[in-house]
N, C-alpha and C positions, 0 to 999 in steps of 0.2 A: 502495499500501499504506500501512495504518497505521503508525505509528512504532514500533508495537512488532513488528511483522515486517519481522526484518533479512531482507537480501537474505545469499543465499548461507548461509542455516542450516539446520540441521534441527530439529524441532518434534519431539517423542516426545508425543502428544496421546493422555491417557487417552478414550476412550467407553465408553457403560453399558454395562453385565452385564447389563441388562436391561429393566429401562425406560426409554426412549427421554427421559423427559425426566429422565436423571441425565447431564447434561451441563453444563460448564459456559458460562458465557455467553463468558469468555476464548476454550475449545476453539473454540465456536461462529466466534468471530472473527476467531482461523488458519485454522481450515480453508475460512473464506471469502476469505484473502487470501493464502494462498500461489500459489505455481506448478504444484505439482504436491502427489498424494498416494499416499504407497505404502502397499497395503493388505492383509494377509493375506490376506483373501478381497475380491474387489473386488465381488462381488454383496451381498455384507452389508452391504458399506462402501454401496454405493449408495443401499440401503435406507435409514442412516441419513441421508444427505445430502440425499435428495429431501421425509426427514422434517425438516430442517434448512430447506430450498430453497437449497443449494450445489450448486453444479454449476462441478465441477475437474476438470480430467484425472486420470485413475487408473492406479496401475501393480500388479501383485499384490507380492506379498513376502512370500515365505512357507517353510518348513524346505526346500523344495526347488530354488529355484533363488537362493538367498539369497547364497552367493557372488558369483555374477555377478549380481544387482541389487545387491548392496552397490556394487560399483565402477562402473554404471548409474549409482547415486543420488549419490554422490560426485563423479563425473563433470559431474554439474548443478547441485553444491550449488558446488559450482570455479569454472564461468560465472555464477554468481552467482544461479539460482535458489534460490527458498526451497522447501523443504520441509517436509511433516508426514510423520510416520512414527505409522499406528495399529493396533489391531492388532482381530480381531471382536469384541471386549468387555475392556473394562478397558485395563490399563497394558501398554503395549509390553513385551513382556523380561520377562515377569511368568510363563511359563510358555507361552511365547510366542515367535516369531521377535522380534528386535530389536539385542542384543547386536552382531550381525556388522556390520551395518552402522552403528551406533554408536562401536564401537570403531575401523571404517575413518574416521570420518569424523573420531576425536580424531586419531589419527594424523597424517590429513591438514590438520591445525588448523581445521577447522572447526567456528561455537560448534554446541554440543549444547544446548537448551534445553525444559524438561520442561514439560509442560503438565496438572500434576496432576489425576484427580478418580476416577473410581471405581474399588475393586478388591473382588474376589470375596471374597479372604482378610481383609483387614480388615473387610469389609460384617460377614463372619462370624463375627467373632472376638470383634468385640464385643457380639454379641446369643449369645454362647456362655455366656454365664454363669464361664465361667471364666477365671480370674486372665490381664490385657491390658497388664499393665507389662511382660514378659520374654516372647518367645515366640520359638518360630522356624520358620521357612517349609518345606517340603519336596516342596512342588510333587505330584508326581503319583510315589509308588513305584515301582520298576522291576517291570516287569510277570513277568518271571522269574529271570535269573541278577543276584544281588544284592537281590533280595528282602528274604529272611533275614537276610543281614548289616544290612542298613540298618535293621531293625526291631527287631535286636538290638540295635543302636546308639543308638537314640532308647528305648531301655528305661530307659536310665540317665537320661535327660534332664531336669533339673531344669522346663528355661523350659515354657509350653504347648507345643502340639506341632500346627502347622495342614498340612493334608492338601486334594490334590483328587481327586477319584475320578470315573471314570465310570459311569451306572448297570450295566453290565456286570460289574464288576468291583466293587462296594462292600461285597457281599456276602462275598467273598471276603475282599476287605480287614479290616472289621470281623472277621470269624475270622480272620484273622492277628495285627492288635491283640490280641483277645485274648488268644491264646497263647505271644505276645512279653512282654505286658505287663501281663498277669492283670485281673480286674475294672478297669477305670480309670474314669473320669467323664467323658464324651465329650459333644459335640455334634453333632449332625447338620445339617447344616442343606442345603437341597435348592430351587434353580431362585429363588437369594436375588435381590431386588427383582422377582421377575415376579408373574403372577398366583397361581399355585399357590405361591409361598414358606410353605415348611416346615422347622421346625426340631423335633429330637426331642431330646431331653435327657435323662440319665441312667447307667447302668451298659453297660458296652459290651453286654453280655448281656441286658438291658434293650431296648437300640434295636435285636441282633439279630432279638429275641423280635418289635419292632412292624414291623420292613423283611418278616419270611419273611409278618405278614397283607397287604401290599401290597407287588405286585410294584415294585422303584423303577425310576423315571421320572424323565427331568432330568438336571441336572449338580449333583455333591454337593460340597459343604467339609467336612470333617471337621477337629472340633478334639477334640483328646488334649490332659487333662491332664496337668502335666509330676508329676516325682517330688515336688518338693516342695508340691503340692497337699492337703491339710486341710479342705477345705471349708468355711473361714472366712473372712468378705472382711478385706482388712485394717484395718485401724484408724486412724483419722487420722495417727497420727504413726508410720504404719509405713516412710513414703517418705523421713522423715528431712529432711520442710523443715517 
């Protein structure tokens, strides 16, 4: 193993969110050197590994088996195996499983090492045209119980708000955002980094109307202006630097 790959360490490795070229050289090196890769979906990860020419044992790690698998992974780490934790796309733990095994590894005194990389929320945020210096990430809104309460809380949020949403719920979510927050400026980012990447910016009603013209497809990131947004970019002295 290379000097970077510590025996008995857990590596939390970010993978591409769409374009397979969006992977760091360090991530490739780690995936090729660890003893075991724990993946949210082994079939999806195998496609990436084949693209990279990496052949390593894979085990599944997802929301349905995370408690049992966390124990097994920590046992392997205690024995000295180096383990990489990956999700289907992006950074493990961001609206994906990872926290349980990371917490158990920390409690066991095992080194946990990040290999940062692609993140859909950051990619969408920086192209949204909305303020980026302060933001709050809410992941997926509750499907039913607690949905209105969460939106009511976010209605008073001064920072830019970032949400994830699926294609079959994005229309309802935009309507709910308009009902709770009024005519906010939003950016709706679809299939970020992929072939059909698309960004729709404007008042929420404008984005709703545009979405009705074309059935929603793909995965969405919704970026919403906070209450402090006035549509004016900050001046050179606004950060205090």
